[in-house]
C-alpha positions as CSV (number, residue, x, y, z in Angstrom):
1,M,98.0,113.8,82.5
2,M,99.4,110.4,81.7
3,Q,102.7,109.0,82.8
4,I,105.0,108.5,79.8
5,R,108.4,108.5,81.4
6,H,109.6,105.2,82.8
7,V,111.9,104.1,80.0
8,L,113.7,107.4,79.7
9,C,117.2,107.2,81.2
10,L,117.8,109.0,84.5
11,A,120.8,110.6,82.8
12,L,118.5,112.9,80.8
13,L,118.5,115.4,83.6
14,A,118.6,118.7,81.9
15,L,118.9,120.6,78.6
16,P,120.6,124.0,78.6
17,V,120.3,126.4,75.7
18,T,123.1,125.6,73.3
19,A,124.2,126.8,69.9
20,H,123.2,123.5,68.2
21,A,120.7,120.9,69.1
22,E,121.9,117.8,70.8
23,T,120.7,114.3,70.1
24,L,119.2,112.4,73.0
25,G,122.3,110.2,73.1
26,E,124.7,113.1,73.4
27,L,122.4,114.8,75.9
28,G,122.3,111.7,78.1
29,S,126.1,111.3,78.1
30,R,126.7,114.9,79.0
31,L,124.0,115.1,81.6
32,G,124.9,111.8,83.2
33,R,128.4,113.2,83.8
34,E,127.1,116.6,85.1
35,S,124.6,115.1,87.4
36,S,127.0,112.6,88.9
37,E,129.6,115.2,89.5
38,A,127.0,117.5,91.2
39,Y,125.6,114.8,93.4
40,Q,129.0,113.3,94.3
41,A,130.0,116.7,95.5
42,S,127.0,116.8,97.8
43,R,127.4,115.6,101.4
44,F,124.1,113.8,101.1
45,S,125.5,111.4,98.5
46,E,127.2,109.4,101.4
47,L,123.7,108.2,102.4
48,S,123.2,106.6,99.0
49,R,126.8,105.5,98.4
50,D,127.0,103.4,101.6
51,Y,124.0,102.3,103.7
52,F,126.2,102.0,106.8
53,A,127.0,105.7,106.7
54,R,123.6,106.5,108.3
55,L,124.4,104.4,111.3
56,S,126.6,105.4,114.3
57,R,127.4,104.6,117.9
58,D,126.3,106.7,120.7
59,P,129.4,107.1,122.9
60,D,127.3,107.6,125.9
61,A,125.2,104.4,125.5
62,T,125.7,101.8,128.2
63,P,124.1,98.3,128.2
64,T,121.2,97.6,130.5
65,D,121.1,94.5,132.8
66,N,119.0,92.8,130.1
67,E,121.4,93.5,127.2
68,T,124.4,91.7,125.8
69,A,127.2,94.0,124.7
70,V,129.7,93.0,122.0
71,T,133.1,94.2,123.4
72,T,136.8,93.8,122.9
73,G,137.8,90.1,123.0
74,W,134.7,88.9,121.1
75,I,135.0,87.0,117.8
76,L,132.7,86.7,114.7
77,A,132.4,83.0,114.0
78,I,131.2,81.0,110.9
79,A,131.5,77.4,109.9
80,T,134.4,76.3,107.7
81,D,131.9,75.0,105.2
82,A,129.8,78.2,105.2
83,S,128.3,79.2,101.8
84,P,129.6,82.2,99.8
85,L,126.4,84.1,100.9
86,C,127.2,83.5,104.6
87,R,130.8,84.6,104.1
88,Q,129.6,87.8,102.3
89,M,127.2,88.6,105.2
90,A,130.0,87.9,107.7
91,A,132.3,90.3,105.9
92,D,129.6,93.0,105.8
93,L,128.7,92.5,109.5
94,S,132.4,92.8,110.3
95,E,132.6,96.1,108.4
96,F,129.5,97.5,110.1
97,L,130.8,96.7,113.5
98,G,134.2,98.1,112.8
99,S,133.3,101.2,110.9
100,R,130.1,102.2,112.7
101,M,130.1,100.5,116.1
102,A,133.8,101.0,116.9
103,I,134.3,97.3,117.7
104,L,136.0,94.8,115.3
105,P,135.7,91.2,116.4
106,P,138.1,89.1,114.3
107,L,136.4,86.6,111.9
108,Q,137.1,83.0,112.7
109,E,136.1,79.9,110.7
110,L,135.5,76.8,112.9
111,P,134.1,73.3,112.3
112,A,130.4,73.4,112.6
113,A,130.5,71.2,115.8
114,D,132.8,73.7,117.5
115,L,130.4,76.6,117.0
116,D,128.1,75.3,119.8
117,G,130.2,76.0,122.8
118,I,132.1,79.1,122.1
119,Q,131.6,82.2,124.2
120,N,132.2,85.9,123.6
121,A,131.2,85.4,120.0
122,I,128.7,86.4,117.4
123,V,127.9,83.1,115.6
124,L,126.4,83.0,112.1
125,R,124.7,79.8,110.9
126,E,122.6,78.9,107.9
127,S,120.5,76.3,109.6
128,G,118.9,75.6,113.0
129,G,116.9,78.8,113.2
130,G,113.7,80.3,112.0
131,D,110.5,78.5,111.2
132,A,111.0,75.3,109.4
133,T,107.8,75.9,107.3
134,V,108.8,79.5,106.3
135,P,111.6,80.1,103.8
136,A,114.0,82.9,104.7
137,S,112.9,83.0,108.4
138,F,115.6,83.3,111.1
139,T,116.3,83.4,114.8
140,L,118.2,86.0,116.8
141,R,119.4,84.6,120.1
142,A,121.3,86.6,122.7
143,G,122.8,85.0,125.9
144,E,125.1,86.6,128.4
145,K,128.2,86.1,126.4
146,R,127.0,84.9,123.0
147,I,124.8,86.2,120.1
148,E,123.6,83.9,117.4
149,V,122.1,84.6,114.0
150,L,120.5,81.3,112.9
151,G,118.9,81.1,109.5
152,R,116.3,78.6,108.4
153,D,118.4,78.7,105.2
154,S,121.0,80.9,103.6
155,E,118.5,83.6,102.8
156,G,117.3,83.5,106.4
157,L,120.9,84.0,107.6
158,R,121.2,87.0,105.2
159,D,118.1,88.6,106.5
160,G,119.0,87.7,110.1
161,V,122.3,89.7,109.7
162,V,120.3,92.6,108.3
163,K,117.9,92.5,111.3
164,L,120.9,92.4,113.7
165,V,122.4,95.5,112.1
166,E,119.0,97.1,112.1
167,R,118.5,96.5,115.9
168,M,122.0,97.6,116.7
169,G,121.6,100.7,114.5
170,L,118.4,101.6,116.3
171,R,120.1,101.0,119.6
172,Q,123.0,103.1,118.5
173,A,125.4,100.6,120.1
174,P,126.5,97.0,119.6
175,F,124.0,95.8,122.2
176,L,121.2,93.2,121.9
177,T,118.4,92.5,124.3
178,R,118.8,89.0,125.8
179,G,116.5,86.2,124.8
180,E,115.4,84.5,121.6
181,Q,113.2,85.7,118.8
182,V,112.0,83.9,115.7
183,Y,111.4,86.2,112.7
184,R,109.3,85.4,109.7
185,P,109.2,87.5,106.5
186,R,105.7,88.9,105.7
187,L,106.4,89.2,102.0
188,A,108.2,86.7,99.9
189,V,109.4,89.3,97.4
190,R,110.6,92.7,98.5
191,L,112.1,94.5,95.6
192,G,114.3,97.7,95.8
193,T,116.7,99.5,93.6
194,T,120.3,100.4,94.1
195,P,120.5,104.0,95.4
196,W,122.4,106.5,93.2
197,M,126.1,105.6,93.4
198,G,125.3,102.8,95.7
199,K,125.9,99.0,95.7
200,M,123.8,95.8,95.8
201,R,124.7,95.6,99.5
202,D,122.7,98.8,100.1
203,I,119.5,97.1,98.7
204,V,120.1,94.2,101.1
205,F,120.6,96.3,104.3
206,M,117.6,98.5,103.4
207,G,115.5,95.3,103.8
208,Y,115.0,94.0,100.3
209,N,115.5,90.6,98.8
210,A,115.1,91.4,95.1
211,A,116.6,94.0,92.8
212,F,116.0,95.7,89.5
213,V,119.0,95.2,87.3
214,S,119.9,96.9,84.0
215,G,117.3,97.1,81.3
216,G,116.2,99.4,78.4
217,E,115.0,98.9,74.9
218,L,114.6,95.3,74.0
219,Y,116.1,96.0,70.6
220,A,119.4,96.7,72.3
221,F,119.6,93.2,73.8
222,S,118.2,91.2,70.9
223,Q,120.3,88.8,68.9
224,S,117.3,87.8,66.6
225,D,117.9,88.0,62.9
226,A,114.1,87.7,62.1
227,I,114.0,91.3,61.1
228,P,117.5,92.2,59.8
229,E,116.7,95.9,59.7
230,L,116.6,95.9,63.5
231,K,120.2,94.8,63.9
232,A,121.2,98.5,63.8
233,R,119.5,99.0,67.1
234,R,121.6,96.4,69.0
235,T,123.9,97.8,71.7
236,P,127.2,96.0,72.0
237,G,127.7,94.9,75.6
238,A,124.1,95.3,76.7
239,I,123.7,91.6,77.5
240,E,127.1,91.4,79.2
241,A,126.1,94.4,81.4
242,L,122.9,92.6,82.4
243,K,124.7,89.4,83.1
244,A,127.2,91.3,85.3
245,S,124.4,92.9,87.3
246,V,122.6,89.6,87.8
247,A,125.8,88.0,89.0
248,E,126.5,90.9,91.4
249,A,123.0,90.5,92.9
250,G,123.6,86.7,93.1
251,K,126.3,87.3,95.6
252,Y,123.6,88.3,98.0
253,G,121.0,85.7,96.9
254,L,118.8,88.5,95.5
255,K,116.1,87.8,93.0
256,T,116.6,89.9,89.9
257,Y,114.3,91.6,87.4
258,A,114.9,93.8,84.4
259,Q,112.5,96.2,82.6
260,F,112.3,96.3,78.8
261,G,110.5,98.5,76.4
262,I,110.1,99.1,72.7
263,R,109.4,102.8,73.0
264,E,111.4,103.7,69.9
265,K,108.9,103.6,67.0
266,F,109.3,104.0,63.3
267,A,108.5,106.7,60.7
268,K,106.1,105.8,57.9
269,D,108.9,105.6,55.4
270,D,111.4,103.8,57.6
271,P,113.4,101.1,55.7
272,I,111.9,98.5,57.9
273,F,108.5,99.1,56.3
274,Q,109.9,99.2,52.8
275,A,111.3,95.7,53.4
276,H,108.3,94.4,55.4
277,P,105.3,96.5,54.7
278,D,102.9,94.1,56.4
279,I,104.5,94.5,59.8
280,R,103.5,98.1,60.2
281,G,101.1,98.5,63.1
282,A,99.3,101.5,64.5
283,L,99.9,105.1,63.9
284,T,100.6,106.6,67.3
285,W,99.9,109.9,69.1
286,K,99.3,112.3,66.2
287,A,98.6,112.5,62.5
288,D,102.3,112.7,61.6
289,G,103.4,110.4,64.4
290,D,105.4,107.2,64.3
291,Y,104.2,103.7,63.8
292,T,104.5,100.6,66.0
293,L,105.4,97.1,64.8
294,C,102.2,95.0,64.9
295,T,102.7,92.4,67.6
296,E,100.1,90.1,65.9
297,H,102.2,89.8,62.7
298,P,104.0,86.5,62.7
299,L,107.3,88.0,61.9
300,V,107.1,90.6,64.7
301,R,106.0,87.9,67.1
302,Q,108.9,85.8,66.1
303,Y,111.4,88.7,66.6
304,L,110.1,89.6,70.0
305,Q,109.9,86.1,71.3
306,E,113.4,85.2,70.0
307,S,114.7,88.4,71.6
308,M,113.2,87.5,74.9
309,A,114.6,84.0,74.6
310,D,118.0,85.6,73.9
311,V,117.9,87.4,77.1
312,F,117.1,84.4,79.2
313,R,119.5,82.1,77.3
314,A,122.3,84.5,78.1
315,V,121.2,85.2,81.6
316,P,119.3,82.2,82.9
317,D,119.5,83.4,86.5
318,L,117.3,86.4,85.7
319,D,114.0,85.9,87.5
320,G,111.8,88.1,85.4
321,V,111.2,90.9,83.1
322,T,108.7,93.8,83.5
323,I,107.0,95.4,80.5
324,I,104.7,98.4,80.7
325,I,101.8,97.5,78.4
326,G,99.3,100.2,79.5
327,G,100.1,103.6,78.2
328,E,103.8,103.7,77.4
329,S,107.0,101.8,76.8
330,F,106.3,98.4,75.4
331,Y,104.2,99.3,72.3
332,H,101.5,97.3,70.7
333,C,98.7,98.4,68.4
334,Y,96.3,99.5,71.2
335,M,98.9,101.8,72.8
336,R,98.3,105.4,71.9
337,P,96.7,104.8,68.4
338,F,95.9,108.1,66.8
339,G,92.4,109.1,65.7
340,V,90.4,106.3,67.3
341,E,88.4,105.9,70.5
342,K,89.7,104.0,73.6
343,G,89.5,100.3,73.0
344,H,90.1,100.6,69.3
345,T,93.1,100.8,67.0
346,N,93.9,101.9,63.5
347,C,95.6,98.6,62.8
348,A,93.0,96.5,61.0
349,R,94.7,93.2,62.0
350,C,94.5,94.0,65.7
351,E,91.2,95.8,65.6
352,A,89.6,92.5,64.7
353,L,90.9,90.8,67.8
354,G,90.3,93.4,70.6
355,P,92.7,94.8,73.1
356,D,92.5,92.1,75.8
357,T,93.4,89.4,73.2
358,V,96.2,91.4,71.5
359,V,97.9,92.4,74.7
360,S,97.6,89.0,76.4
361,N,98.9,87.3,73.3
362,L,102.0,89.5,73.5
363,C,102.6,88.7,77.2
364,N,101.9,85.0,76.9
365,G,104.2,84.6,73.9
366,L,107.0,86.4,75.7
367,A,106.5,84.2,78.8
368,E,106.6,81.0,76.8
369,A,109.9,82.2,75.1
370,A,111.5,83.1,78.5
371,R,110.6,79.8,80.1
372,K,112.5,77.9,77.4
373,H,115.6,78.8,79.3
374,N,114.4,79.5,82.8
375,P,111.3,77.4,83.7
376,N,110.5,79.8,86.6
377,A,110.9,83.0,84.6
378,E,108.1,85.6,84.8
379,I,107.0,88.2,82.2
380,I,105.4,90.8,84.5
381,A,102.8,93.0,82.8
382,W,102.4,96.5,84.2
383,P,99.1,97.9,82.9
384,Y,100.0,101.5,83.8
385,S,97.2,103.8,82.6
386,A,95.7,101.0,80.6
387,G,92.2,102.1,81.8
388,H,92.8,105.5,80.2
389,V,94.3,104.2,76.9
390,W,92.9,100.9,75.8
391,S,91.0,99.0,78.5
392,S,87.3,99.3,79.1
393,D,87.9,98.1,82.7
394,M,90.0,100.2,85.0
395,A,91.2,97.0,86.7
396,Q,91.9,95.1,83.4
397,T,90.1,92.0,84.7
398,G,89.3,90.7,81.2
399,F,93.0,91.0,80.2
400,I,94.2,89.3,83.4
401,A,91.8,86.4,82.8
402,K,93.6,85.6,79.5
403,L,97.1,85.4,81.0
404,K,98.8,82.1,81.2
405,P,101.5,80.6,83.5
406,G,104.7,82.4,83.3
407,T,103.0,85.8,83.4
408,A,102.3,88.1,86.3
409,I,100.8,91.5,87.0
410,F,102.5,94.6,88.5
411,T,100.3,97.4,89.7
412,E,100.2,100.5,92.0
413,M,98.7,100.8,95.5
414,E,96.9,104.1,94.9
415,K,96.8,105.1,91.2
416,D,93.5,106.0,89.5
417,E,91.6,106.3,92.8
418,I,89.3,109.1,93.7
419,I,89.4,110.4,97.3
420,P,86.3,112.3,98.6
421,K,87.3,115.2,100.8
422,P,85.2,116.7,103.7
423,E,85.1,120.0,102.0
424,G,82.9,118.6,99.2
425,F,85.3,117.9,96.4
426,T,87.2,114.8,95.3
427,K,90.9,114.4,94.8
428,S,92.0,112.4,91.7
429,L,95.1,110.2,92.3
430,W,96.2,109.9,88.7
431,D,99.7,109.1,89.8
432,Y,101.8,108.4,92.9
433,S,100.5,109.7,96.2
434,I,100.7,109.1,99.9
435,D,97.3,110.6,100.6
436,L,95.6,107.2,100.1
437,I,97.5,104.4,102.0
438,G,95.9,101.7,99.9
439,P,95.4,99.3,98.4
440,G,92.8,101.2,96.4
441,E,89.7,99.6,94.9
442,R,91.4,99.1,91.5
443,A,94.3,97.3,93.1
444,K,92.0,95.1,95.2
445,Q,90.1,94.0,92.1
446,Q,93.4,93.2,90.4
447,I,94.5,91.1,93.3
448,D,91.3,89.2,93.2
449,A,91.6,88.7,89.4
450,C,95.1,87.4,89.6
451,R,94.1,84.9,92.3
452,K,91.4,83.6,90.0
453,A,93.8,83.4,87.1
454,G,96.4,81.7,89.3
455,I,99.2,84.2,88.5
456,P,101.3,86.4,90.9
457,I,100.7,90.1,91.4
458,Y,103.3,92.6,92.7
459,M,102.3,95.9,94.3
460,K,104.2,99.1,93.7
461,S,105.0,101.9,96.2
462,E,107.2,104.9,95.3
463,P,108.5,106.8,98.3
464,D,111.1,108.8,96.4
465,A,108.5,110.4,94.0
466,V,105.2,111.5,95.5
467,F,103.2,114.1,93.7
468,E,102.0,115.9,96.8
469,A,105.4,117.5,96.5
470,P,107.4,116.0,93.7
471,R,110.5,118.3,94.0
472,L,111.3,116.8,97.4
473,P,113.8,114.0,97.6
474,H,111.2,112.3,99.8
475,I,108.3,113.4,101.9
476,P,109.2,112.9,105.5
477,C,105.7,111.7,106.7
478,M,107.0,108.6,108.4
479,D,103.7,107.7,110.0
480,R,102.1,107.4,106.6
481,W,105.0,105.4,105.2
482,L,104.7,102.8,107.9
483,D,101.0,102.6,107.2
484,R,101.8,102.0,103.5
485,A,104.4,99.4,104.4
486,E,101.9,97.6,106.7
487,A,99.3,97.8,103.9
488,L,101.7,96.3,101.4
489,A,102.5,93.4,103.8
490,A,98.8,92.7,104.5
491,C,97.1,93.2,101.1
492,G,97.5,89.7,99.7
493,A,100.0,90.6,96.9
494,S,102.8,88.3,96.0
495,G,105.4,90.9,96.8
496,A,106.1,94.6,97.1
497,W,108.2,96.6,94.7
498,V,109.6,99.8,96.2
499,F,111.4,101.7,93.6
500,S,111.5,104.8,91.4
501,G,111.4,104.5,87.6
502,F,112.3,108.1,86.9
503,H,113.3,109.9,90.1
504,A,116.8,109.6,91.6
505,V,116.9,107.2,94.6
506,Y,118.8,109.1,97.3
507,G,118.8,106.3,99.9
508,S,116.3,108.3,102.0
509,S,114.9,107.3,105.3
510,V,111.5,106.5,103.9
511,T,113.0,103.9,101.5
512,E,114.4,101.9,104.4
513,A,111.4,102.5,106.8
514,Y,109.4,99.7,105.2
515,K,111.6,97.0,106.7
516,L,110.6,98.1,110.2
517,V,107.3,96.3,109.8
518,W,108.1,93.7,107.1
519,T,109.0,90.8,109.5
520,E,106.9,89.2,112.2
521,P,106.7,90.0,115.0
522,V,105.9,93.6,114.1
523,P,107.4,96.0,116.7
524,D,105.4,98.5,118.6
525,R,104.8,101.3,116.1
526,E,105.4,104.3,118.3
527,Q,108.4,102.8,120.0
528,V,110.1,101.9,116.7
529,L,109.5,105.3,115.3
530,Q,110.9,107.0,118.3
531,Q,114.0,104.7,118.0
532,F,114.2,105.5,114.3
533,A,114.0,109.3,114.9
534,A,116.7,109.0,117.6
535,R,119.0,107.0,115.3
536,I,118.7,109.8,112.7
537,A,118.9,112.8,115.0
538,G,120.5,111.5,118.2
539,P,118.8,110.7,121.5
540,K,118.2,114.4,122.5
541,A,116.9,115.7,119.2
542,G,115.1,112.5,118.2
543,P,111.7,113.3,119.9
544,R,111.5,116.6,118.0
545,L,112.2,114.9,114.7
546,R,109.5,112.3,115.6
547,T,107.0,115.2,116.2
548,A,108.0,116.8,112.9
549,W,107.1,113.5,111.1
550,K,103.7,113.5,112.8
551,K,103.0,117.1,111.6
552,V,104.0,116.3,108.1
553,S,101.9,113.2,108.1
554,E,98.9,115.3,109.3
555,A,99.4,117.8,106.5
556,I,99.2,115.3,103.6
557,P,95.4,114.8,103.6
558,L,95.0,118.5,103.3
559,S,96.7,118.5,99.9
560,P,93.7,119.0,97.6
561,E,95.0,117.8,94.2
562,L,97.8,116.3,92.2
563,P,98.3,119.0,89.5
564,S,99.9,118.4,86.1
565,Y,103.4,117.0,86.1
566,Y,106.1,119.4,87.4
567,T,104.1,122.6,86.6
568,G,103.1,125.3,89.0
569,P,103.8,126.1,92.7
570,Y,103.4,122.5,94.0
571,Y,106.6,121.7,92.0
572,L,108.6,125.0,91.9
573,G,107.5,125.9,95.4
574,P,109.0,129.2,96.6
575,A,110.7,129.5,93.2
576,H,107.3,129.9,91.5
577,P,106.6,133.4,90.2
578,M,103.6,135.1,91.9
579,C,102.3,136.5,88.6
580,A,100.7,139.5,90.4
581,D,100.8,141.3,87.1
582,P,99.1,139.0,84.6
583,N,100.5,140.8,81.7
584,A,104.1,140.9,82.8
585,K,106.7,138.9,80.8
586,V,108.0,136.1,82.8
587,P,111.7,135.5,82.1
588,D,112.6,132.6,79.8
589,L,114.5,130.8,82.6
590,F,111.0,129.8,83.9
591,K,110.6,127.6,80.9
592,G,112.0,124.1,80.9
593,Y,112.2,120.8,79.1
594,Y,109.7,118.0,79.6
595,L,112.0,115.3,78.3
596,F,109.4,112.6,79.0
597,L,107.5,113.9,76.0
598,A,110.0,112.1,73.8
599,E,107.7,109.1,74.3
600,M,105.6,110.6,71.5
601,T,108.5,111.5,69.2
602,T,112.1,112.6,70.0
603,S,111.4,116.2,68.9
604,E,108.6,116.5,71.4
605,G,110.9,116.0,74.3
606,L,113.2,118.8,73.3
607,K,110.6,121.6,73.1
608,K,110.6,124.3,75.7
609,H,107.5,124.8,77.8
610,P,106.4,127.1,80.7
611,T,107.0,125.5,84.1
612,Y,104.7,127.9,85.8
613,V,101.0,128.8,85.8
614,T,99.5,132.3,86.0
615,S,96.4,131.3,87.9
616,P,95.5,128.5,90.3
617,T,93.4,125.4,89.5
618,G,90.5,123.6,91.1
619,N,88.1,125.0,93.7
620,V,90.3,128.0,94.2
621,P,88.8,129.4,97.5
622,V,88.7,126.0,99.1
623,F,92.0,124.8,97.8
624,G,93.6,128.1,99.0
625,K,92.3,127.5,102.6
626,L,93.6,123.9,102.5
627,Y,97.1,125.0,101.4
628,R,97.1,127.6,104.2
629,Q,96.2,124.9,106.7
630,M,99.1,122.7,105.2
631,E,101.4,125.7,105.7
632,Q,100.4,126.0,109.4
633,L,101.1,122.3,110.1
634,L,104.4,122.3,108.1
635,A,105.4,125.4,110.0
636,E,105.1,123.4,113.2
637,A,107.1,120.6,111.7
638,K,109.8,123.1,110.6
639,H,109.8,124.6,114.1
640,E,110.5,121.2,115.6
641,I,113.3,120.7,113.1
642,D,114.8,124.1,113.8
643,A,114.6,123.5,117.6
644,A,116.2,120.1,117.3
645,S,119.1,121.1,115.2
646,A,121.3,122.4,118.0
647,D,121.0,119.1,119.8
648,V,122.0,116.9,116.9
649,P,125.4,115.2,117.5
650,E,127.9,115.6,114.7
651,R,127.8,111.8,114.0
652,C,124.1,112.2,113.0
653,R,124.4,115.5,111.2
654,V,124.2,114.4,107.5
655,A,121.2,112.0,108.1
656,F,119.4,114.7,110.2
657,D,120.0,117.4,107.6
658,A,118.6,115.2,104.9
659,E,115.4,115.1,106.8
660,A,115.5,118.8,107.8
661,S,116.1,120.0,104.2
662,A,113.1,118.0,102.9
663,T,110.9,119.3,105.7
664,R,111.9,122.9,105.3
665,W,111.4,122.8,101.5
666,F,108.0,121.2,101.9
667,Y,107.1,124.0,104.3
668,H,108.3,126.7,101.9
669,T,106.4,125.0,99.1
670,A,103.1,125.0,101.0
671,R,103.6,128.6,102.0
672,A,104.2,129.5,98.4
673,E,101.1,127.6,97.3
674,A,98.9,129.3,99.9
675,H,100.3,132.7,98.9
676,F,99.8,132.1,95.2
677,Y,96.2,131.0,95.6
678,E,95.4,134.0,97.8
679,S,97.3,136.5,95.7
680,C,95.6,135.4,92.5
681,Q,92.2,135.8,94.1
682,L,93.1,139.2,95.4
683,R,94.6,140.2,92.1
684,D,91.5,139.2,90.0
685,R,89.1,141.0,92.3
686,L,91.3,144.2,92.5
687,L,91.9,144.3,88.8
688,A,88.2,143.9,88.2
689,L,87.5,146.9,90.5
690,A,90.3,148.9,88.9
691,A,88.7,148.3,85.5
692,Q,85.4,149.9,86.5
693,P,84.9,153.5,85.4
694,A,83.8,154.4,88.9
695,R,83.4,152.7,92.3
696,T,81.0,153.1,95.2
697,P,82.3,154.0,98.6
698,E,81.8,150.4,99.6
699,E,83.8,149.1,96.7
700,T,86.6,151.6,97.4
701,A,86.7,150.4,101.0
702,E,86.8,146.8,99.8
703,A,89.6,147.7,97.4
704,K,91.6,149.2,100.2
705,D,91.3,146.1,102.4
706,L,92.1,143.8,99.5
707,Y,95.1,145.9,98.5
708,E,96.6,146.0,102.0
709,R,96.1,142.2,102.3
710,W,97.7,141.7,98.9
711,R,100.8,143.7,99.8
712,L,101.2,141.7,103.0
713,V,100.9,138.4,101.1
714,L,103.5,139.4,98.5
715,Q,105.8,140.7,101.2
716,D,105.6,137.4,103.0
717,E,106.2,135.5,99.8
718,K,109.3,137.6,99.2
719,A,110.5,136.6,102.7
720,N,109.5,133.0,101.9
721,A,111.7,132.9,98.8
722,Q,114.6,134.6,100.7
723,E,114.4,132.0,103.5
724,A,114.2,129.2,100.9
725,L,117.3,130.3,99.0
726,P,119.9,128.9,101.4
727,V,117.9,125.7,101.7
728,A,118.2,125.2,97.9
729,E,121.8,126.3,97.8
730,N,122.8,123.6,100.3
731,D,120.9,120.7,98.8
732,V,121.5,119.6,95.2
733,R,118.5,117.2,95.6
734,L,116.2,120.2,95.3
735,D,117.7,121.4,92.1
736,S,115.2,121.1,89.2
737,Y,118.1,121.2,86.7
738,Y,118.6,117.6,87.7
739,G,115.0,116.5,87.2
740,G,115.4,113.1,85.7
741,D,112.7,113.0,83.1
742,H,112.6,116.8,82.9
743,S,115.0,119.7,83.3
744,F,114.4,123.3,84.2
745,S,116.8,126.1,85.2
746,H,118.7,125.7,88.5
747,T,116.3,126.2,91.4
748,T,118.6,128.9,92.9
749,D,118.5,130.9,89.6
750,M,114.7,130.8,89.6
751,L,114.5,131.9,93.2
752,R,116.7,134.9,92.5
753,A,114.7,135.8,89.4
754,K,111.4,135.4,91.3
755,L,112.7,137.8,94.0
756,E,113.4,140.4,91.2
757,L,109.9,139.9,89.9
758,I,108.2,140.3,93.3
759,E,110.3,143.4,94.0
760,N,108.9,145.0,90.9
761,E,105.4,143.8,91.8
762,L,105.6,145.4,95.2
763,N,107.2,148.7,94.2
764,V,105.8,149.3,90.7
765,F,102.8,147.2,89.8
766,L,100.9,147.3,93.1
767,P,101.1,151.1,93.4
768,S,99.8,151.4,89.8
769,V,96.8,149.3,90.8
770,A,96.2,151.5,93.8
771,V,96.0,154.5,91.6
772,K,93.5,152.8,89.3
773,C,91.4,151.9,92.3
774,G,91.4,155.5,93.6
775,L,93.4,154.6,96.7
776,S,96.3,157.0,96.0
777,T,97.5,159.6,93.5
């Protein structure tokens, strides 16, 4: 199944049954309000509203003989001519020390020459540190009565303050090991997104130096009059909002990128085609689908290029724009054309040119327009699913070769790879996964192609939405995430972009874990993971959390497949009905809305579909065994979490519970998957035996064994759902009502309905099968 979701607003979180149909706009407004209210009421929201909330001081910590401690009487010192960025970082450092480390050194501004000799001071400087040959490098220096953060430049000073906060946070005290260390960034561009309800500051202290800012449909931002009929699609204030976001990011010296699409297509009889019939491009998706505008028509080309120029004229500090040109979002005549084979289109004008030429012309034209107002601007083409939609080459090397200066490529670490498994099958990674660390072969080919073309390439990783368990706010397999962070730093890409395009960003631990290895020197892996676990769970419980991460990491390679989006037990987990009676009516609350299908037409996104399956997929016996093995490892992880809980200090409770909830739900999900796979196999064999007019003694004995096992499986799944219910009740992040690009019933409602179903299966349906098999009368 292809991804067709990125340009949908995260506010489209759910769609309840109403007396009248809502428009997408009305839906977005209502659900944006509902979701914000629900999340703000959750205690976990503090982790995304303020990065510092996850840090705390251990009241029992004492400095070693080799540590410098910031104590009462110290000051925080900057030069009187410090830049606005230095002043901002000083203010943030002061807030961290005061609110989280219980020490508030007053801020003093001194002439630069006077900074050299002061004692009992943390000194921030924008020069004199780092590696002179490496931009944004910095030095941390700790003497007996003095700590210095010395940047090679302003960006180095910023990142040095982030590193100081990181080290004190891991130490759980305002202590720093004595000595001097020069740090060098391993990636020039590290892009993150503002956590839900968070601030630009959160991006900075999570270790990123670039940010996504507001974006959307390019029509909304355009000021071009080339096609007058498109004026109605302008959104008042859109450019101003973008400008404000870029200015806010500029306070921290962050690079900024926006993402634009032209997803909203046109009906055959739209007035735009009555006025300009020649600009109609490809018919998309289905026989009665909508049409694109042909990007090879001079008028459309003029409109798009003027629109992009408008953006950079109004916001010249914007560094780049991302456009998805593979299978969704920024439409051209080779994207989803109806009734033709891959690599062809039903637009005669574009069919004569071929996809590589048409798509590269689009990108090159937009880049030329952008660079009229920002000579360094980039149009970053994301060929998501292009290999399935229009490209004959999964790596799009021919397309990349046609790109010109001002363009760049954005791609994924693992997508479209095939992983061979020891059990004799292969796992297809059609979307985001942490099973393959990466980069995959496709990504490697694209890196090489971009080097040959002389254009940048940015590599994507999405820790908040991984399809081994997509209902989780994050998968707490920290060992694998550090592997991924290391691979991103070492793969030769121009930068790493760590963000979610359709899943809420909760400010989870995995999102900040990347920074642990993104500067040189890289710390000892096990030591830093132990420190990280102790920071989250406290010194006593930390080792158990560390062990839980290991167990979850070990479970990931056992995941045998990435099923279809948000359907079945891998998504619903313990809320998924067991379907022991294949003819039983499943309540309507197990149907939901796949809003991302609005990519085809608006009406498609508002249809109700089953969220469950009645039978498992893949190599069922093998997959069932693997899910059972996953369950066993995750049970060990859950045991460590449960055992750790009593030793977690109150200051760490929210951060620990965020990890614990995700771990427990993953366990309950794997347990439900294992039960579903086994139950369906038992069901199918027993019903086949029951359908026979007579059975041999051996078949009757087989039926008895199967029946007894089936009852045990269903009883244990009943217990699984009961145990999972309080987990869901206490964590709004697990609620599939707030799905982002989809919306189902509330998870707790589905769990309760599933328990009613399984009660009937145990007490009514199973006994009826026993009778049919001759096991009882």
